[in-house]
Steps between C-alpha positions, in 0.01 A plus 500: 500500500661211684405465863754389759359357822707446813532140617262385766647510848509212742297471813793579730548874484819638662477817703478818299749661734756230414464575131513874546795485739700246302412591142368856482669553166307206349166672551644826364640325192169322435316832514728666245507194277122464480463873437737481205341176378156656474638773273708281269336159471251622240778608269683168532210285386492502119213299358627543144837327524606326178431126476742320272323283240522128567448392140746523208432749223610268221230240574209739456605806298800422288285423195335844523799724576834317511714545810819700435804608705492853641715777357725612792567849362340800682327609179294179500251643754162574339218731612271335756201706390495355150315185611317620814125531529302613806151497350356171387212258519511125562261210516540177694730447795231408752752284685690808611190664646351201677467696825350804333126504434469663161195702407351630180686811393832410661788608275798271448831639385857378448814708536823405325817672625839405348789520747778439254527486121841416352605429143638157420789406271423445135306683231151374584396806705420278798498641853498330838219629723436476876159627602214478747141433403241597762135406472275761659134541573296809576193433706192704421326596823283768654783673678519824690587824332851626434506731802295292743139434574273225381313630200424167334674611182652216300872518443787273406684364799835364380683212660824354371490124505828313501619155597593601852194697597208381708265534202672249272588583140842486337814704448740315269874545463590419140810479290523431130577651162346753261543500125478852365464376145191288572365693800466180702596455866520165673578469871485246780446574867349407833277636770360399838125451520288436807314173494122491484492441875725802549731309733809438287697641209532318170782559253356554154709489178377666183591620154420849373477579129454859384457628148594862424400655170779606271301811411599797717179696455142505629423169327784331691387623843383161626703225668356148496614234739439150634590376848482123531614227731794277409353222715240297315347382829444852634144625549610841378314631194672704231497878547452717193643853523425807290709803591553856382869556430647791694753657266584324172840595361502770234123545516348641179180708504295372206169685540597864559376617162159342553468659845541854365226462238225512764567635850162565652279806532612832643414486869625838616830665584782258580846532651810457288777266611711802597247565779521144636779428749723230351292477186257228398725212603526615863122514527441142388815308588548270796142410593160425356246778461129440555237685296126515543304427181202712390257363240235674300148486639364332187708184537277207407472132566701417188827560692593780262658687792751239610833477316475120528142454383325183607828319577484641855187456710525842667558858391825623658486798732873559544816488293856445627792622294862390537782661302764247389719725292513879479751695299443874499175540305443133409351237731405132497237390751260229613132569575291275725124537555295382797206594718715554811705808588789327675832660588760228495860428413378198299367615166182308404569339162236290329523447122120525473495856640844637414636714220855570385555860385766738375505860384668839519437855621346741252664837567242699302197349675672461841384142542622143473371314195516121500384179341380204708495135391300207628639158604341224294503121449553409866171314552634154416850549637706789631782379275301617197441857625598785265480879497263602219202718410662840554183691418467676835608860556614663821565858613633648825535862605567717805223760552626853568193601704331295771165552665305333775326276247818412316798451732692235307847616385504231227203433273459314174285312253483153350308426181480269204620601156270243335167577344186462714401194301818319602447243781800638691370858499421668832400852598750755622603458867631787710722439800664707775777419746426403858841496664732751330666772705448866410847614598642386167286767332608830660333707224155365581233761560180457695168655407252560783163418346285478814564850640133596487386192693782544751394861555142396576605212722780667692427870473841565345612858525291581807703636787513273801626595844857387560542278802733693727810327627465205264727424206396255231700311234627681194340371180844461343646267762493125557267555797214497250548126438330264740359153554146490627248254630150515359182390677210423269143568601286192493795265554515510878849562633680377188812708439694521178810691413603737223804708411460860391760718332480827305565482127497869418527808719377785289630412155825346622574132556500430872798269479697761309433747781625250760818424306581867450416605854591179691153494653513844665307818424579630152394861531801601294398292199264683265179307448166579354271339754178637349397606849191700586678654798854478630422219745311286249680259267356290221604141546449160339508168689514131420349271763623149432334167578166641604211301357171614655261207514595367158774292345456691175611835642857620471708768669359845572636807323393824662554871449411790722644759734715494813490779757828521691355739757237250615642164381182424300522291183185499287484312169279343237596137434471283191526124465528275200211255525494184289143422403358212298294581196217292362737233371706471820798694364665705773547859394637795689324820597601784731284585802574851634234512772725472807532787746816479713556718807807451722625704796871480585614534859757771585859394438585561868198305627555211741181328391520144372279594204680677218182568308130422488252531220221354293444370148142488381308478175290789373270259313162380617489172689299344221771575244700190395827692546415617852746405773448541872665749731860424598676633809871565459762488775879511474769437759792573273766731639639829378858530378616700800353232727699238311823697543433552869419131541826388337695727736293377796562135413874555486480668839290219646742230387778694672285535813437124509872438469583754774232356731630143464857621546401683819327184623830312454684776686255497791520119520878526513472750785269260685749213459773725637272602790432133582872430505550780753199399716502120514275496808213661298498241222226277647270800541459563129157382386531203266154578362620844393810356332295236317260769379768728351686198354186386318454855380816467289476127424153502339589755226807292417291184475247676279783604269619138480144388424483741205838379373399132505152545352462335165238749380661827596255785538673802353248741644608414854829679442569870489587604146666175405653657188688760705840336561625791707212460743552123508864551600393717792243239600773235514710725726199547727456121521864454594473755783174337614676163508781645716242643744329160514828321583581753775154448650550124493828547686326722755227242551759224540692693770184580696383138482837363608525742794172372645618140487828563683374716789397411858214250531263727696605787284415305184160401633407860580607616158308227317190563714509863395546397137201265523285782638610713207387223266167469681436869436653546151381185323125556566550866413670422169250225413206729578649770280546248218137391526387861487711553185341188350147619583570843355627339181193276475256788545679745272295599195682443169553816300478507122726781393763455229731219403753545222830425667801696617789594271793260492773762503535841659527677166154365410356724770520776240256316278126531557428185698228435751580391849445150629185446700346166578149388406495268800535508875866531613642156582515388862878460473534872431303594812699253709826653376374843605406359840849349530643846439289634786641230731853605405416864569419392857806272531580639851171373648639153601802665666278743692286212628808293582652783704174539686461130580865454601526838678850533365698820558782398266570651158476211251441728200741761374345844464601515134334163442149575623503870413667445162280209391191689614616788283550263204148357541327835558675705233301335214175612662624857539613491136162359393326797659716732292464290185121473519480878533743563212413219255170348608437129450489503121839325475471270801605196292839666443573563868825332597568654840199491732340244270126484564507124450734446795333703778194705590535841341242776519482832678332343804724194513815707451417725795397206722813297421728800552346564843524132599861475383613805695307378806661154494850642463435737792369212717815294433709800603303530826519127573875481451552808715246450783403130480268282300188604696575866535184608319278277717333680796696462823242295692481245218880481489505426878236230462688337216820522703329331799384216275854458378638474857239238589593298191870513594427390859290208379773400257760511780286290735442245228876485437572441874236227512663322210841519668368351822 
């Protein structure tokens, strides 16, 4: 995002009052303009704007595909998808990634997206093409898990590299021509590339040549291309591209008959396509699917288990599948093998470890039968690559029954149709899906296979005393989903996070229950819950991204019972563990030795903890599969708490707006009071006015700081995706700005009145103001030092850190609340201390009245009473809120924000008492005199001192006259 900095100001600063008095609308306009700018500037900056080529087509491409005039008729428009490819592999192009440190295993890919394809005049079947070619790179790194937490599991972290990014790379804008008869495309274009130093942009001109096969079948799936410089002096090296064509026109399935000859072994009951929502195409379209591979235990060192033999130095552990074309029961796909289970929008394509496949659904066997082909002859040059050796067979099916040891909704096999003596032969490989959703299979059934172990572990069926007065979540509601933090024994205070959600409640899909019942109790829906008693419910969970002490462990699947009367969830858990055999081939086994016990808190509880529990292994400590004890804690919120919080936040925004509006009203009443009582103007404490003016100015300045920051921290805003809440926040800022301007006007009038009064009168007033400063400044500084010392000595708390939701509607999702691992910043404590100073804003006026012994009425009753009410009402509201909601959602507090003042039961009571006391003292001072609450003998002594000072001043004046 572009960053706009204000110009530096000169050393001569004009008075702020002159600006505010002469140009108040300028400040108001700047505020609105910067607010709008922060919301819209990101959408105005388009890093992918088209760069017109600087070189002529005829000089570089006319001999390949001749340039022709465009057909102006509307029917000349051709399908963009006919030439596009999103999955590809390229070599070379180091110039474009000069600022990116490549590593072994990094995947390079090119994406070709036509913008316009139009037919030209003549009979040569030549089309004019405008397109964008983007070189991309996916960096292999040990990243955190999908849901949070650092588990050390390797994944693919994708970054798009283009000519205008900070990483270098290239994104070319090309135009040229395509000959349908020859399949050749020739284009010229340009891009901007950062120099090696990274300080300037270089314009780079290039020619792109693509060769599309004229065969519209599996053998014509590849696109071969060359990207080369048109400048002979350029240091750019030629880029070779090998892509997988998205959707060839009039695609013909050539291998369907071969696929039906052999379709794998019978692996159990499978679902028909009628029981799959949307059919087969909806399951596989749109994204890549990752499968875990399972090899036989007798795989040897002769690489007979790998589909690529000795050509690849490792045995793949995962397979990614991407569907290119799906038409009812027929599908064309690309398979990619690796040893990393990455979830990414960039499909990893490497001709060494990729297969091209096609097949159809066998209605009788209820499975997909396919043939897969290898990519060959690419060793010397990618331009020689061909699809060949279609001796591999593939099957996919949707199991009708799941169990704790087999929870994948899509499973399959891959094997070789060659004889064992053939060098390309490999043993049968089984695979199961890792990221497919169950809701597309509503007819799925679940078989509870660990009921005996659950009974021994949990005592299922035994009557337990119901906890009176407590109500716990219904097993069929969304309250059963949660995010939890896990503390591992033996790892100190290290916390990791996991997300838990039911898969089955009884024998029904949990998501199906939520959709039918909208997340409320479904007592009216018939369900066989296989319960021992009425309060017990059989339930199945998936705990995602929980890897106890090992990178090789996957998610936990658990089954057990839930007791609604006591809120106890007791389950047996299983994990897929990838172990290495004697020849270092990772294979998968299921470890079902985990005992999981979780206690939910009552739904009407005000505790910050939603649940607590433990996960521990039932194995001996000497067992290789033993894992240590894990303590579980969740601070997710229940659905009714989310609904109440949304209503509360709306109310709090309105309360902030009403409070600021009342402040403006009370300031207006004070200005009117000053107009009616001109003689009282000098007796308004300037220190008090400065304090309340800063109280509104600092929030405005902080808002400007956020608007001008180049690296905008989204988490500093409340629900930045909620436009309705943002609109209310803008209104609140406008009202705050009006209050600030009125306070500046009030301060200006009080300051001016002191300059124009009687000389002796002015001196007395300023002496009183100085005494106020002598008392208040040390008091405020001492309080600030105490706040600093408290911050320094505060012990950091390690609780939970996942992050708050970015929109109000996300409160309904199971998210953990934001807690910091570190000590709160000093700035936060100082802001709270500043709020305390504003709560006691009448203190300087009380001291001023006492020092000046004034019996005038400089403050309007509505001003000091009303503003005291505005400052004290948040503390009264916080007492109610803490009793009704607790502190579990303190990050969402808008009114009575805990970051802007001291809020607790003790502080709220103390501040309320002090506020009422100060308002009452002002009332007494303005009615009976500034020293009315001082004992009489002290008042007489102070009065005597005052008379002596006046006599001495008079004598000194007479002496000067003489």
